[in-house]
C-alpha angles and dihedrals in degrees: 000000000000094000094060113102119253117238090251091062108113094199107034099173118081117199122222090261090056094254121133116249107236095196097075125049139174096246099217090056094045098050138058108184125147094219098043123085118185130181127228119288096009107142137197127198134201132173089216102039113216128221090229110043094180092055090047095050100035108019095172095051101103127185088249096044113129092215129072134220110219121188124182132223127293096013119158116217117188129208118290097021114149125194110198108202128199097269088074090064124111126200108264103164093090136049100283130036094196112129099222091166097067091063099053135259092138136325120333096225113101095000114151092231093060123085124233115265110280135226125281114258110234128192117185131220126295094014118160111209110193130219115301096357119155125214114202128217117292095009116159110206117190129224116284098015120152115209115200124231114282092008118152108216129197139154123015119340113196118234120268096016132127116229131186142160137045109313090023116241131186105264095175141006109226095203137005119263095261092050091050090055088051092050093048090048089054091050093182090181089074092060123102112268091244089056091046094052091047088056097038092123092056093044094048097037129078101245105106093178090057091052090050089051089054091048091051092051088058092195113189102213 
């Protein structure tokens, strides 16, 4: 499948006139951020493409942030998505949430107005994040999740569920628990791209047994 873009292609969509479409990028190729980890073939889209895709997607993820943002392979991130990582947090367990330390008055480290370091935010493989959705600090989004447009997501989102709303709630389970285990055991996202494309019908179809048969064959194409 020589015409398929490699995961290090920044602009993977070619327009009919041969030009590269700037509004969709493979995120790993378009970003270089020490606290951001992105899997192969995960893409992000924007109608007004930014110069800094990491800052657009995760504006509070700084080079010095203690937390990480980890995004799996083959995720699909629509325009307007924001991932709010833990460095956006304020301390809110006391009387005031005001972050005095960031404006001076001494070193920031150990200051009583600064919160403790927060959790990593983790998004699994093959997750579709709809237009304008927001992922809150420390969210753990499972494989195969679909996040509705405008949803505000926090906490743990089970794999292969559909969530929507504010706060986001599970609106539908895509597969039963046993089938989810079978799909995660197949882990098609770890296959070579040629093998994935050869089994596109099984991956995008609804026959889990057929996908398992393809996995057992283990054909190196």
